RODO-2510 file (C-alpha; in nm, 4 decimals, decimal comma):
residues 543
     n   res          X          Y          Z
     1     m    12,2753    -9,8028   -11,8164
     2     h    12,2091   -10,0557   -12,0933
     3     h    11,9713   -10,2713   -11,8952
     4     h    11,6490   -10,4131   -12,0314
     5     c    11,3510   -10,2517   -11,8772
     6     s    10,9773   -10,2677   -11,8823
     7     r    10,7696   -10,0504   -12,1086
     8     g    10,7417    -9,6896   -12,0040
     9     e    11,0872    -9,6684   -11,8508
    10     v    11,3776    -9,4914   -12,0137
    11     s    11,6723    -9,7271   -12,0496
    12     i    11,9438    -9,4852   -12,1537
    13     v    11,9120    -9,1255   -12,0508
    14     g    11,7171    -8,9682   -12,3328
    15     s    11,8417    -9,2329   -12,5731
    16     g    11,8406    -9,0827   -12,9196
    17     l    11,7367    -8,7380   -12,7968
    18     s    11,9444    -8,4284   -12,8602
    19     l    12,0376    -8,1982   -12,5730
    20     r    11,7716    -7,9517   -12,6894
    21     e    11,5062    -8,2241   -12,6872
    22     k    11,5977    -8,3232   -12,3316
    23     i    11,5902    -7,9614   -12,2152
    24     g    11,2503    -7,9250   -12,3861
    25     q    11,1108    -8,1807   -12,1405
    26     c    11,2037    -7,9397   -11,8583
    27     l    10,9622    -7,6703   -11,9786
    28     a    10,5897    -7,6238   -11,9174
    29     i    10,4287    -7,3552   -12,1307
    30     g    10,0934    -7,1855   -12,1675
    31     f     9,9391    -6,9939   -12,4574
    32     f     9,6381    -6,7778   -12,5469
    33     g     9,3296    -6,8983   -12,7342
    34     a     9,1086    -7,2042   -12,7790
    35     t     9,3407    -7,3692   -13,0327
    36     l     9,7196    -7,3948   -13,0470
    37     p     9,8698    -7,0966   -13,2311
    38     p    10,0895    -7,2330   -13,5176
    39     e    10,4090    -7,0813   -13,3762
    40     v    10,3453    -7,2335   -13,0307
    41     r    10,2673    -7,5661   -13,1906
    42     q    10,5954    -7,5543   -13,3805
    43     f    10,7878    -7,4581   -13,0652
    44     i    10,6446    -7,7599   -12,8782
    45     d    10,7003    -8,0048   -13,1617
    46     k    11,0498    -7,8950   -13,2579
    47     n    11,1896    -7,8748   -12,9045
    48     n    11,0054    -8,1728   -12,7539
    49     i    10,8443    -7,9523   -12,4868
    50     g    10,7499    -8,1611   -12,1827
    51     f    10,4356    -7,9934   -12,0505
    52     v    10,1545    -7,7624   -12,1549
    53     v     9,9417    -7,5764   -11,9017
    54     l     9,5786    -7,4938   -11,9792
    55     f     9,4042    -7,1932   -11,8265
    56     h     9,0470    -7,0665   -11,8292
    57     r     9,1378    -6,8640   -12,1419
    58     n     9,1963    -7,1916   -12,3347
    59     i     8,8696    -7,3604   -12,2390
    60     q     8,5394    -7,2894   -12,4133
    61     s     8,3591    -7,6215   -12,4137
    62     i     8,4313    -7,9882   -12,3461
    63     p     8,4390    -8,0937   -12,7158
    64     q     8,6730    -7,8014   -12,7903
    65     v     8,9026    -7,8886   -12,5008
    66     t     8,9232    -8,2579   -12,5928
    67     e     9,0148    -8,1620   -12,9469
    68     l     9,2820    -7,9312   -12,8077
    69     t     9,4278    -8,1933   -12,5705
    70     n     9,4361    -8,4482   -12,8552
    71     d     9,6217    -8,1980   -13,0696
    72     i     9,8788    -8,1255   -12,7972
    73     h     9,9239    -8,4961   -12,7221
    74     s    10,0129    -8,5632   -13,0865
    75     l    10,3228    -8,3408   -13,0762
    76     g    10,6876    -8,3916   -12,9787
    77     r    10,9159    -8,6944   -12,9554
    78     i    10,7792    -8,7662   -12,6076
    79     m    10,4108    -8,6924   -12,5552
    80     p    10,3668    -8,3547   -12,3844
    81     w    10,1722    -8,3740   -12,0633
    82     i     9,8840    -8,1369   -12,0030
    83     w     9,8308    -7,9789   -11,6612
    84     t     9,5712    -7,7401   -11,5258
    85     d     9,4692    -7,5796   -11,1959
    86     q     9,1487    -7,7546   -11,1001
    87     e     9,1903    -7,7289   -10,7228
    88     g     8,8175    -7,7211   -10,6721
    89     g     8,6249    -7,4150   -10,5597
    90     t     8,7680    -7,0745   -10,6449
    91     v     9,0639    -7,1894   -10,8526
    92     a     8,9113    -7,4031   -11,1253
    93     q     9,0192    -7,3300   -11,4815
    94     f     8,7250    -7,5338   -11,6128
    95     g     8,4832    -7,3169   -11,4145
    96     e     8,1457    -7,4914   -11,4009
    97     l     8,2146    -7,7085   -11,7077
    98     a     8,3740    -7,9901   -11,5081
    99     a     8,3640    -8,1168   -11,1506
   100     n     8,5098    -7,8704   -10,9036
   101     v     8,3067    -7,9627   -10,5937
   102     c     8,4128    -7,7105   -10,3224
   103     s     8,7196    -7,5152   -10,2252
   104     p     8,9677    -7,7080   -10,0067
   105     m     8,8491    -7,5210    -9,6958
   106     g     8,4919    -7,6208    -9,7822
   107     l     8,5978    -7,9841    -9,8202
   108     a     8,7741    -7,9672    -9,4842
   109     a     8,4538    -7,8307    -9,3279
   110     t     8,2908    -8,1703    -9,3888
   111     g     8,5497    -8,3103    -9,1462
   112     s     8,5746    -8,6252    -9,3547
   113     p     8,8895    -8,7467    -9,5342
   114     g     8,6628    -8,9905    -9,7216
   115     v     8,4651    -8,6981    -9,8644
   116     v     8,7874    -8,5205    -9,9631
   117     k     8,9101    -8,8337   -10,1413
   118     k     8,5782    -8,8560   -10,3255
   119     a     8,6147    -8,4914   -10,4344
   120     g     8,9651    -8,5654   -10,5679
   121     a     8,8284    -8,8634   -10,7590
   122     l     8,5385    -8,6641   -10,9091
   123     i     8,7708    -8,3853   -11,0217
   124     g     9,0257    -8,6395   -11,1485
   125     r     8,7673    -8,8305   -11,3468
   126     d     8,6396    -8,5243   -11,5303
   127     m     8,9958    -8,4105   -11,6002
   128     a     9,0929    -8,7520   -11,7396
   129     v     8,7843    -8,7504   -11,9598
   130     c     8,9056    -8,4206   -12,1091
   131     g     9,2580    -8,5470   -12,1710
   132     i     9,4236    -8,3686   -11,8768
   133     d     9,7258    -8,5560   -11,7345
   134     g     9,7895    -8,3672   -11,4135
   135     v     9,6240    -8,1216   -11,1790
   136     f     9,8165    -7,8582   -10,9828
   137     a     9,6584    -7,9617   -10,6516
   138     p     9,6312    -8,0220   -10,3595
   139     n     9,7066    -7,6936   -10,1956
   140     m     9,9239    -7,7721    -9,8925
   141     d     9,9547    -7,4226    -9,7518
   142     v     9,8648    -7,3867    -9,3855
   143     n     9,6541    -7,0708    -9,3761
   144     y     9,7667    -6,9308    -9,0428
   145     e     9,7486    -6,5662    -9,1586
   146     e     9,3895    -6,4366    -9,1612
   147     r     9,4863    -6,1460    -9,3860
   148     n     9,6360    -6,3733    -9,6528
   149     p     9,5343    -6,2276    -9,9911
   150     i     9,5931    -6,5291   -10,2103
   151     i     9,5359    -6,8534   -10,0177
   152     g     9,2468    -6,8289    -9,7682
   153     i     8,9737    -7,0749    -9,8734
   154     r     9,2267    -7,2477   -10,1042
   155     s     9,3768    -7,4002    -9,7890
   156     f     9,2438    -7,7053    -9,6010
   157     g     9,2966    -7,5231    -9,2722
   158     d     9,5259    -7,3480    -9,0287
   159     q     9,6858    -7,6560    -8,8721
   160     p     9,9505    -7,8668    -9,0449
   161     e     9,8069    -8,1993    -8,9219
   162     a     9,4665    -8,1374    -9,0809
   163     v     9,6247    -8,0105    -9,4016
   164     i     9,8351    -8,3288    -9,4243
   165     e     9,5364    -8,5560    -9,3649
   166     f     9,3102    -8,3877    -9,6218
   167     a     9,5822    -8,3303    -9,8829
   168     s     9,6694    -8,6963    -9,8645
   169     a     9,3038    -8,7988    -9,9185
   170     f     9,2713    -8,5613   -10,2157
   171     v     9,5857    -8,7063   -10,3778
   172     a     9,4516    -9,0604   -10,3364
   173     g     9,1316    -8,9552   -10,5173
   174     l     9,3118    -8,7860   -10,8071
   175     h     9,5492    -9,0794   -10,8529
   176     e     9,2619    -9,3272   -10,8429
   177     a     9,1269    -9,1426   -11,1471
   178     g     9,4660    -9,1763   -11,3199
   179     v     9,5549    -8,8071   -11,2964
   180     a     9,8800    -8,6850   -11,1401
   181     s     9,8880    -8,4565   -10,8350
   182     c    10,1149    -8,1640   -10,7562
   183     g    10,1458    -8,0189   -10,4055
   184     k    10,1826    -7,6422   -10,3734
   185     h    10,3216    -7,3852   -10,2922
   186     f    10,6410    -7,5205   -10,1371
   187     p    10,7444    -7,4418    -9,8646
   188     g    10,4187    -7,2654    -9,7790
   189     h    10,2285    -6,9562    -9,8956
   190     g     9,9983    -6,9509    -9,5949
   191     g    10,1724    -6,6752    -9,4032
   192     t    10,1952    -6,4124    -9,6737
   193     v    10,0142    -6,0808    -9,6721
   194     k    10,1444    -5,9970   -10,0218
   195     d    10,0502    -6,1570   -10,3517
   196     s    10,3396    -6,2936   -10,5589
   197     h    10,1478    -6,2116   -10,8772
   198     h    10,2495    -5,8526   -10,7986
   199     e    10,5579    -5,8519   -10,5807
   200     i    10,7847    -6,0772   -10,3788
   201     p    10,6101    -6,1668   -10,0531
   202     r    10,8561    -6,1565    -9,7631
   203     v    10,7770    -6,3697    -9,4627
   204     k    10,9669    -6,3235    -9,1384
   205     v    10,9307    -6,6282    -8,9170
   206     s    11,1426    -6,8103    -8,6640
   207     p    11,2893    -7,1452    -8,7769
   208     e    11,0572    -7,3293    -8,5329
   209     y    10,7551    -7,1537    -8,6709
   210     f    10,8712    -7,2129    -9,0282
   211     y    10,9125    -7,5873    -8,9717
   212     h    10,5724    -7,6243    -8,8095
   213     n    10,3426    -7,3890    -9,0019
   214     c    10,5057    -7,3767    -9,3440
   215     y    10,7294    -7,6704    -9,4237
   216     k    10,5629    -7,9482    -9,2238
   217     p    10,2970    -8,0646    -9,4759
   218     f    10,5572    -8,0607    -9,7549
   219     s    10,7958    -8,2703    -9,5462
   220     e    10,5334    -8,5466    -9,5670
   221     a    10,5306    -8,5426    -9,9493
   222     n    10,6268    -8,9104    -9,9784
   223     r    10,3747    -9,0276    -9,7226
   224     i    10,1049    -8,8199    -9,8898
   225     g    10,2030    -8,9903   -10,2181
   226     l    10,2523    -8,6719   -10,4211
   227     a    10,3583    -8,7121   -10,7833
   228     a    10,5015    -8,3602   -10,8084
   229     m    10,5557    -8,0367   -10,6197
   230     m    10,5340    -7,6670   -10,7065
   231     t    10,7591    -7,4024   -10,5511
   232     s    10,6448    -7,0594   -10,4314
   233     h    10,8020    -6,7245   -10,5088
   234     v    10,8079    -6,6451   -10,1375
   235     l    11,1142    -6,5115    -9,9611
   236     f    11,1548    -6,6563    -9,6125
   237     e    11,3801    -6,4035    -9,4445
   238     g    11,6256    -6,5682    -9,2083
   239     i    11,5575    -6,9138    -9,3568
   240     a    11,6999    -6,8796    -9,7091
   241     p    11,8538    -6,5833    -9,8934
   242     s    11,6384    -6,6069   -10,2075
   243     i    11,2786    -6,6907   -10,3041
   244     a    11,1986    -7,0619   -10,2721
   245     t    11,1898    -7,1103   -10,6505
   246     f    11,5594    -7,0040   -10,6612
   247     s    11,6687    -7,1610   -10,3352
   248     p    11,9061    -7,4632   -10,3252
   249     e    11,8678    -7,4586    -9,9430
   250     l    11,4920    -7,5123    -9,9747
   251     v    11,4525    -7,7271   -10,2887
   252     d    11,7693    -7,9400   -10,2923
   253     g    11,8317    -7,9233    -9,9202
   254     l    11,4956    -7,9412    -9,7470
   255     l    11,2706    -8,1034   -10,0046
   256     r    11,5076    -8,3461   -10,1772
   257     r    11,7550    -8,4354    -9,9062
   258     e    11,5718    -8,3843    -9,5796
   259     a    11,2205    -8,4853    -9,6895
   260     g    11,3558    -8,7377    -9,9440
   261     f    11,1163    -8,6254   -10,2166
   262     d    11,2335    -8,7423   -10,5582
   263     g    10,9273    -8,6486   -10,7635
   264     v    10,9175    -8,3734   -11,0238
   265     v    10,9489    -8,0166   -10,8939
   266     f    10,7751    -7,7404   -11,0929
   267     t    10,8225    -7,3669   -11,0469
   268     d    10,5158    -7,1525   -10,9929
   269     c    10,4529    -6,9361   -11,3007
   270     l    10,7743    -6,7506   -11,3863
   271     e    10,5800    -6,4721   -11,5511
   272     m    10,4411    -6,3506   -11,2204
   273     n    10,5707    -6,0021   -11,1583
   274     a    10,7617    -6,1233   -10,8525
   275     v    10,9990    -6,2987   -11,0928
   276     k    10,9628    -6,1434   -11,4372
   277     d    11,0120    -5,7855   -11,3169
   278     n    11,3177    -5,8650   -11,1095
   279     f    11,5231    -6,1227   -11,3023
   280     s    11,6361    -6,1777   -11,6630
   281     p    11,5581    -6,5079   -11,8429
   282     a    11,9244    -6,6097   -11,7997
   283     q    11,9084    -6,5389   -11,4237
   284     v    11,5814    -6,7313   -11,3971
   285     a    11,7296    -7,0302   -11,5816
   286     i    12,0471    -7,0580   -11,3737
   287     s    11,8727    -6,9887   -11,0404
   288     t    11,5962    -7,2465   -11,0814
   289     i    11,8251    -7,5215   -11,2125
   290     l    12,0860    -7,4689   -10,9420
   291     a    11,8053    -7,4756   -10,6844
   292     g    11,7131    -7,8272   -10,7984
   293     v    11,3939    -7,7505   -10,9898
   294     d    11,3006    -7,9896   -11,2765
   295     v    11,0378    -7,8002   -11,4767
   296     l    11,0217    -7,4265   -11,5417
   297     i    10,6793    -7,2749   -11,6107
   298     p    10,6678    -6,9592   -11,8223
   299     s    10,2950    -6,9797   -11,8783
   300     h    10,2049    -6,6903   -12,1061
   301     h    10,4299    -6,5486   -12,3776
   302     l    10,6186    -6,7313   -12,6507
   303     e    10,9133    -6,4859   -12,6662
   304     y    10,9732    -6,5338   -12,2946
   305     q    10,9387    -6,9126   -12,3286
   306     e    11,1940    -6,9150   -12,6095
   307     a    11,4277    -6,6901   -12,4103
   308     i    11,4141    -6,9223   -12,1060
   309     f    11,4642    -7,2310   -12,3242
   310     e    11,7636    -7,0835   -12,5095
   311     a    11,9101    -6,9633   -12,1787
   312     i    11,9132    -7,3213   -12,0442
   313     v    12,0630    -7,4585   -12,3663
   314     d    12,3306    -7,1908   -12,3462
   315     l    12,4122    -7,2747   -11,9825
   316     v    12,4735    -7,6392   -12,0717
   317     e    12,6608    -7,5677   -12,3928
   318     t    12,8974    -7,3306   -12,2137
   319     g    12,9501    -7,5808   -11,9318
   320     v    12,7939    -7,3691   -11,6531
   321     i    12,5495    -7,6531   -11,5935
   322     s    12,6444    -8,0121   -11,6656
   323     e    12,4409    -8,2267   -11,8997
   324     s    12,4133    -8,4837   -11,6197
   325     r    12,2223    -8,2244   -11,4136
   326     i    11,9692    -8,1977   -11,7010
   327     d    11,9610    -8,5784   -11,7221
   328     r    11,8594    -8,6034   -11,3548
   329     s    11,5544    -8,3850   -11,4171
   330     f    11,4844    -8,5570   -11,7477
   331     l    11,4740    -8,8970   -11,5735
   332     r    11,2428    -8,7730   -11,2987
   333     i    11,0069    -8,6392   -11,5664
   334     q    11,0089    -8,9687   -11,7594
   335     k    10,9490    -9,1611   -11,4373
   336     l    10,6453    -8,9437   -11,3651
   337     k    10,5108    -8,9920   -11,7166
   338     a    10,5632    -9,3683   -11,6940
   339     m    10,3754    -9,3850   -11,3615
   340     f    10,0557    -9,2523   -11,5156
   341     g    10,1375    -9,2873   -11,8811
   342     e     9,9549    -9,6125   -11,9518
   343     n     9,6262    -9,4316   -11,9077
   344     p     9,4109    -9,5207   -12,2120
   345     q     9,2095    -9,2021   -12,1716
   346     r     9,4910    -8,9843   -12,3047
   347     i     9,4171    -8,9824   -12,6744
   348     i     9,0462    -8,9347   -12,7187
   349     r     8,8875    -9,0052   -13,0530
   350     t     8,6739    -8,7067   -13,1403
   351     e     8,3703    -8,9191   -13,2220
   352     e     8,3788    -9,0464   -12,8625
   353     v     8,3675    -8,6977   -12,7183
   354     a     7,9910    -8,6687   -12,7489
   355     a     7,9567    -8,9929   -12,5547
   356     r     8,1892    -8,8781   -12,2784
   357     e     7,9773    -8,7414   -12,0020
   358     v     8,1551    -8,4727   -11,8083
   359     r     8,0015    -8,3579   -11,4833
   360     c     7,7657    -8,6545   -11,4712
   361     f     7,8219    -8,6829   -11,0947
   362     i     7,6860    -8,3370   -11,0157
   363     g     7,4546    -8,4967   -10,7561
   364     e     7,7563    -8,6262   -10,5655
   365     e     7,9221    -8,2858   -10,5823
   366     q     7,6010    -8,1355   -10,4436
   367     g     7,5981    -8,3902   -10,1615
   368     i     7,9503    -8,2860   -10,0605
   369     a     7,8654    -7,9140   -10,0782
   370     n     7,5575    -7,9789    -9,8605
   371     r     7,7875    -8,1099    -9,5871
   372     s     8,0311    -7,8199    -9,6114
   373     v     7,8250    -7,5035    -9,5603
   374     t     7,8604    -7,3930    -9,1968
   375     l     7,6078    -7,2070    -8,9811
   376     l     7,8153    -7,0144    -8,7285
   377     r     7,5547    -6,7911    -8,5673
   378     n     7,1771    -6,8084    -8,5436
   379     l     7,1010    -6,5905    -8,2393
   380     l     6,7546    -6,4850    -8,3579
   381     d     6,6587    -6,8319    -8,4855
   382     i     6,6064    -6,6878    -8,8308
   383     v     6,7510    -6,9948    -9,0052
   384     p     6,5578    -7,1846    -9,1316
   385     l     6,3303    -6,9060    -9,2576
   386     a     5,9585    -6,9323    -9,1907
   387     s     5,8046    -6,9468    -9,5418
   388     p     5,9307    -6,6157    -9,6820
   389     r     5,8246    -6,5194   -10,0320
   390     k     6,0111    -6,1969   -10,0906
   391     i     6,3846    -6,1877   -10,0453
   392     l     6,6353    -5,9079   -10,1010
   393     i     6,9863    -6,0188   -10,1922
   394     i     7,2792    -5,7790   -10,1608
   395     e     7,6136    -5,8537   -10,3242
   396     w     7,9231    -5,6499   -10,4046
   397     e     8,1416    -5,6252   -10,7110
   398     k     8,3968    -5,9058   -10,6991
   399     a     8,7698    -5,8437   -10,6887
   400     v     9,0629    -6,0697   -10,6164
   401     a     9,4000    -5,9502   -10,4931
   402     s     9,5749    -6,0335   -10,8172
   403     v     9,3264    -5,8162   -11,0029
   404     l     9,3307    -5,4551   -10,8905
   405     m     9,0187    -5,3309   -10,7151
   406     a     8,9535    -5,0940   -11,0033
   407     k     8,8929    -5,4023   -11,2144
   408     a     8,6287    -5,5478   -10,9840
   409     d     8,3637    -5,7144   -11,1950
   410     a     7,9897    -5,7159   -11,1643
   411     t     7,9346    -6,0888   -11,1212
   412     l     7,6301    -6,1934   -10,9227
   413     r     7,6536    -6,5376   -10,7631
   414     l     7,3230    -6,5814   -10,5788
   415     p     7,0161    -6,4634   -10,7758
   416     e     7,0247    -6,7339   -11,0429
   417     v     7,0009    -7,0035   -10,7743
   418     a     6,7705    -6,8014   -10,5453
   419     t     6,4848    -6,7927   -10,7965
   420     g     6,4421    -7,1659   -10,7431
   421     y     6,3695    -7,1070   -10,3711
   422     f     6,1672    -6,7811   -10,3501
   423     d     5,8686    -6,6277   -10,5291
   424     e     6,0263    -6,2837   -10,5529
   425     v     6,3958    -6,2100   -10,5610
   426     e     6,5256    -5,8562   -10,5671
   427     v     6,8962    -5,7931   -10,6128
   428     e     7,1284    -5,5053   -10,5285
   429     l     7,4868    -5,5022   -10,6560
   430     l     7,7025    -5,2539   -10,4649
   431     p     8,0419    -5,1114   -10,5584
   432     l     8,3351    -5,1792   -10,3222
   433     d     8,3212    -4,8388   -10,1517
   434     g     8,1827    -4,9146    -9,8054
   435     e     7,8668    -4,7117    -9,8707
   436     v     7,4998    -4,8098    -9,8689
   437     p     7,2691    -4,5989   -10,0903
   438     i     6,9885    -4,4189    -9,9026
   439     e     6,7139    -4,5791   -10,1184
   440     l     6,8479    -4,9226   -10,0237
   441     m     6,8484    -4,8348    -9,6519
   442     r     6,4831    -4,7299    -9,6835
   443     k     6,3844    -5,0597    -9,8459
   444     l     6,5520    -5,2950    -9,5989
   445     n     6,2418    -5,3643    -9,3951
   446     e     6,0069    -5,4245    -9,6892
   447     f     6,1205    -5,7850    -9,7422
   448     d     6,0474    -6,1124    -9,5650
   449     a     6,4215    -6,1743    -9,5607
   450     v     6,7414    -5,9880    -9,6415
   451     l     7,0450    -6,1927    -9,7417
   452     v     7,3783    -6,0182    -9,7655
   453     a     7,6648    -6,2055    -9,9342
   454     p     8,0112    -6,0540    -9,8956
   455     y     8,2841    -6,2084   -10,1090
   456     s     8,6386    -6,1439   -10,0059
   457     r     8,9731    -6,2881   -10,0932
   458     f     9,1742    -6,0018    -9,9454
   459     p     9,1517    -5,7591    -9,6516
   460     k     9,0619    -5,4339    -9,8239
   461     a     8,7483    -5,5814    -9,9842
   462     a     8,6524    -5,7442    -9,6542
   463     m     8,6920    -5,4113    -9,4748
   464     l     8,4837    -5,2110    -9,7259
   465     q     8,2066    -5,4715    -9,7386
   466     g     8,2204    -5,4916    -9,3590
   467     r     8,1632    -5,1167    -9,3251
   468     a     7,8517    -5,1415    -9,5444
   469     i     7,7260    -5,4513    -9,3597
   470     r     7,7459    -5,2724    -9,0216
   471     k     7,5194    -4,9990    -9,1630
   472     i     7,2727    -5,2596    -9,2932
   473     l     7,2664    -5,4468    -8,9603
   474     d     7,1878    -5,1201    -8,7763
   475     i     6,8647    -5,0873    -8,9742
   476     r     6,7796    -5,4574    -8,9966
   477     p     6,9467    -5,6679    -8,7239
   478     g     6,7732    -5,9787    -8,8627
   479     t     6,9755    -5,9655    -9,1851
   480     i     7,1311    -6,3002    -9,2819
   481     v     7,4984    -6,2632    -9,3703
   482     a     7,6540    -6,5422    -9,5779
   483     a     8,0254    -6,5088    -9,6548
   484     i     8,0804    -6,6623    -9,9982
   485     g     8,4587    -6,6104    -9,9863
   486     n     8,6780    -6,6111    -9,6768
   487     p     8,5026    -6,6998    -9,3498
   488     y     8,7142    -6,4352    -9,1730
   489     d     8,4879    -6,1509    -9,2971
   490     i     8,2971    -6,1441    -8,9658
   491     r     8,5942    -5,9639    -8,8074
   492     f     8,4511    -5,6480    -8,9649
   493     f     8,0937    -5,6953    -8,8344
   494     p     8,1376    -5,8960    -8,5119
   495     k     7,7863    -5,8195    -8,3803
   496     v     7,6060    -6,0011    -8,6656
   497     a     7,3294    -6,2299    -8,5335
   498     t     7,2963    -6,4674    -8,8309
   499     y     7,6144    -6,5799    -9,0042
   500     l     7,6809    -6,8625    -9,2491
   501     v     7,9911    -6,9438    -9,4500
   502     t     8,0051    -7,1321    -9,7805
   503     y     8,3843    -7,1133    -9,8432
   504     g     8,3209    -7,0243   -10,2068
   505     f     8,0667    -6,9327   -10,4732
   506     r     8,0402    -7,2416   -10,6940
   507     k     7,6834    -7,3305   -10,7917
   508     v     7,6708    -7,6389   -10,5667
   509     q     7,7856    -7,4274   -10,2705
   510     i     7,5209    -7,1608   -10,3325
   511     e     7,2507    -7,4312   -10,3719
   512     a     7,3581    -7,5782   -10,0365
   513     l     7,3347    -7,2332    -9,8783
   514     f     6,9731    -7,1865    -9,9953
   515     k     6,8793    -7,5412    -9,8928
   516     i     6,9963    -7,4589    -9,5391
   517     i     6,8353    -7,1137    -9,5280
   518     t     6,5003    -7,2567    -9,6415
   519     g     6,5234    -7,5612    -9,4154
   520     q     6,5468    -7,8280    -9,6876
   521     i     6,8625    -7,9624    -9,5244
   522     k     7,0233    -7,9149    -9,1849
   523     p     7,3652    -7,7516    -9,1578
   524     n     7,6532    -7,9870    -9,0777
   525     g     7,9737    -7,8026    -9,1644
   526     r     8,2432    -7,7259    -8,9084
   527     l     8,4820    -7,4296    -8,9319
   528     p     8,8287    -7,5705    -9,0222
   529     v     9,0126    -7,2566    -8,9019
   530     e     9,0090    -7,0377    -8,5949
   531     i     8,8731    -6,6858    -8,6344
   532     k     9,0686    -6,5234    -8,3544
   533     n     8,8616    -6,4038    -8,0577
   534     i     8,5375    -6,4866    -8,2388
   535     f     8,5123    -6,8584    -8,3244
   536     p     8,7301    -7,1486    -8,2197
   537     r     8,8242    -7,4080    -8,4800
   538     g     8,5484    -7,6686    -8,5189
   539     s     8,2620    -7,4233    -8,4616
   540     g     7,9316    -7,4868    -8,6337
   541     l     7,5658    -7,5188    -8,5374
   542     n     7,3371    -7,8042    -8,6279
   543     g     7,0083    -7,6623    -8,7487
***
């Protein structure tokens, strides 16, 4: 392979790199804290680790994050690449510090691929400004299971064709900003009713169903233009004998050979209980590499990262895996880095940080959110409200499936924004127990308007909030219900007369909700999924 090649390509496989340094490229690691712990730093530098993943726990401010990305980029023989989950909406490690626009389902509700591309570009730009090289998005799961605890509003919809169209637009936007994309969670997490953070989700589907509702968007990876792909820890019974992350049938067979995808394949986090509780580091190493995966992601603990790394080294040194198999992954990784690697935004001089404006396009994010919020029912013509002054807002403690309900936190999403729209805002925060306190029942009719905002990402929360909402609607049928999580919540209070969905709780989405409720803008969003027996896909009223 001694041919001359342009800058950014690798002429000889890992020329001058030791086996350990090549294997290091096949690891993506995470850590705790706002700066690199010395021992993690040493692990990256010494073993030429290929990728670092940043989470919410690593991000305090934009200047801090740019200093951190600069630090990481200065390590190793080959510059480590920094990835994060900034899908937009619910899953956004930068929270409100950088562009996150709306959740994918919210973007899809605008009905416009152009808008979705714009969202990808806004997110990509802010990520590039912070020194992020790649974003683990778009989500390509087809959310055909209403009770899905982990995907829901993270999906563009419940039909593969729409998911393909929007995912492809999002990728184009990210890439335009010089940030790499990664489709997930191959070959589809949309049909699960279990969360792989806790256990292995088993999905029983016929091959026909699997091809159409799970695999189909991923089969278009090349046409979509994806730079990388992430596997899921889902077990498709009857399709492959092991979880996708460990499955040669799915990764090497379906994705590489059948779909012809030759980009980098990442595992989902290997420290999810689905994997960590059931397999040793040595089993994880052999299973993922034999499946055809390029990059393993142990995203939390250094001992586990070291154990996985040493396990791979051991497999090659003892001849269980050939060095040429490592070289194949190594080359894919270098090809990916060369594709985006000329980006001048990577190393950011600290004195420039102050001048780098992150989130300077908040107006454009707001414009997109304004088009996404969907008014599904307005039987009493309550929306827009006739000049109300006093509003009562009812929210519940928030819990996600991967955090046990006992850990639900007391975050309020609406009041902060509401004060800009009403003279008097009163707030009630209820526990997730399905009850409504007597004093609250007595007060319901003392306000010009009552706005109830259930947030659910999984069925049990939806059910408990639903039980409370039915009691509230009995006393005050004119209550406005706005689902700020999954739109499917209405299944638990089907008689509601006034129902809006925001597909998420980001500030721009909540602003859009209040603009619609108070008549400042007209609703335009269209429901991207079917809510069985209640709303067909494409539902939505124009104010």
